[in-house]
N, C-alpha and C positions, 0 to 999 in steps of 0.2 A: 208784925214779926212772925205771925203764924206761918207765912209762906216759907220762911227759913227753916222752921221746925219740920214742915212738910217735906221740903227738899232733903233735909238731913235724913229723915226717916226713909224716904224713898230711895236714897242712895244706899243706905245700909241694906235694905231689902233687895235692891238691884244687885249689889255685889254678892250677896248670899245666893240669890237666884242664879246669877251667872256662873258661880262655882259649880252649881248643880247641872245647869243646862245652858250652855253657850248659845244654842240656836235661838233661845228665847230673847237674847239680848237685843236683836234688831227690833223686835216688836215692842220691847220695853222702852227703848229709846223713842220710838214713835209715840207711844202712850205718854211718856214724860213730856215730850215736846208739845203735844196737844193740850195737856193739862197746864203747862206753863203759859201757853198762849191765851188761856182764859183769864189770867190775872192782868 
């Protein structure tokens, strides 16, 4: 169940970061995808 917690945490960070800097969004999606592929 730790992956669920991680995803939830990541999503909240993601939205907060996106509000500040939309250009970072693309990089964050790529990072998120790479992390998910490890599981």
